[in-house]
N, C-alpha and C positions, 0 to 999 in steps of 0.2 A: 555251460557253467563252468565246466572245470576248466576249458580256454582263458574264460574270464579269470578265474582263480589263479592260473599257472603264470598269467602275465601280470597280475598285481594290479589290474584295474577294477575301478568298481562300478559296475552298471549304473548305478545312481549317485553322482558325486554331489549333488544338490549346489544350492549357489554361492557363488564365489564370495570369500569373505568380503565385509565392508572394508575398505580403505580410506580411513579417515583424513590421511595428508591429500591423497588423489583427489578424494572426492572434493575438499576444504578447495582444492584450488580452482575446481569448477564456480564454487561457491564465489570465490575471489575474483574470479573473471566477470561473472554476474554483474558482481556489485560493482566494479570499475565502470562497468558498460552502464548500468542505471545510474551512478553519481556523474558520469560525464552528461549524460540524456538530461540529466535531473539541471546540471549546469548551463546546457545551451537552452533548456526549457525559461531558466530565472534570465538569462541573457537575451533571449527571442522577447520578452516583456516589456525590456530596457527600449528606450528610445534608438530608432536606428540611426546609424554613424552617417555625417552629413553626405548630401549626394545620393541617398535612397530612396526610394520611393515608398508612399504610403502601399501600395500593393505589394510590394518587395518585403516590407514587415509583417503583412498579414499572412503572407508564404511562407515566412521565416516561421511566424509563432506557429502554425499550422504542421509543417514539417518536424518542428520540434517537440511539439505536443503527441504528435504522432512515435516521433522516436522514444520520447517518454515512456508513452504508455506501452509500447513493445517491450521496452527493457524493465519496467517495473513487473510486467507480466513474467519476461522471462526469469527475474531473479526470486520472483516470488515461487516460480513453477521448482527453479534449482533449490533454493533455501528450504522450500517445505520438504522436497525428495530429502536433501540433505539430514534436517532434522528431525525426519521421521524414524530414521535410521539412527543417528548420531546421538539423540536422546534414549535410546534404548539401549545401543550399545558401549558408548563411550561419553556418558553424560557430564563427566568431570575434565573431558580433554580441554584445552583451552581452544582449539580449532570450533568445539561444541559450542562454547560461550560466547565466542567470536561471531559466529554465524548466527547464534541470537540475537545479540546487539543489532547485527547488521539487519535481520528480519523486524526488531523493534522500530529500527532507525527508519526502514522504509515504509513502513506502516503508519511513522508520525509523518515522516516526508509529506506520504500522499494525503494524509490529514489534513495536514497544513496548506499543501495546494489547493484541497478541495474549498479551506474556508477562506481562502485569499481570493478565489477565482468566483464566488459564489454558488459554490456546490453544497450541497446538504451533507455535513456532516455525518449524518448517520450512514451515509455510503462508505466510510471508512471504519465502521464499528465492526465488521467481521473481521477485517485484518488486525486491527487493534484489539481487539479480544483473543484473539489465535495466539498472538505475541503475550499478551498478557497470561494467557492460559499455560504456556511452556513454561514460563518462569516461574509461576506458581508450582507446577507438578516437578520443579527441581528445588522446591523451597528457597528461591532465591527473590528477594524480593524484585519488583520490576523499576525499570529507569522512572525516574520523576517525570520527564518528559512523555513516557507512555502512559503513565495513570493522567496525567494532565490531559492529553488527548482523548483517553477513553472516557474521561469524565466530561469531557465537551461534546464529545460523541452521543453521550448517556443523557444529556441536558434535553429535553423539550424544546423542539422548534418553537419561535417564537410566531405568532401569526400575525401574518401582513394584514394591515388592514386595507379592505377594499370598500371603496367607495360605495356607499348605499345611496338609492334613488330616494328623493325626499319629495313628497307630494307638494305640490305647488301651495302655499299659504292661501288659504280660504280669507276673503272679507267677511267681515260679521256681515249677517243680513240687516237689512236696512229697516227701519219701521216707518211705515208711511203715516203719516197725521191726515186725519181728515178733516 
């Protein structure tokens, strides 16, 4: 203990301080990757250029969807890690507000993608609700797009009519005259 005190070292230095700027750079990189993947996915859904076959379009769409899913998951992981710290340590910093806007944007983009491609809007609800809670925790009103997407996700899904089996129409019984 004397040696540690003499050299000025502390045995338990604790966690490193949160560097908002350095961590926000990671957020920006993840967001850029996600935006590029989202663009590729949207282009993959458009008609293929002349000369490309149908199989190529399917492969291109599948690859774009895989890249989108991976980029979305990575962005959400990086944003969540950043916001967990930044909302507690530096809630008023512009980087925190920008990251929060990116978080909401990604949640809304995912909800729109699900709606456009026949997915269940309710699948997007957890991410939308988390972004909404973060805004409300700071006392900031959430963006209109986030509020609208959350309202859509909260709406009960319309039941799709299923064909019902109908019994064959019975002929009325004939009376016999004698």
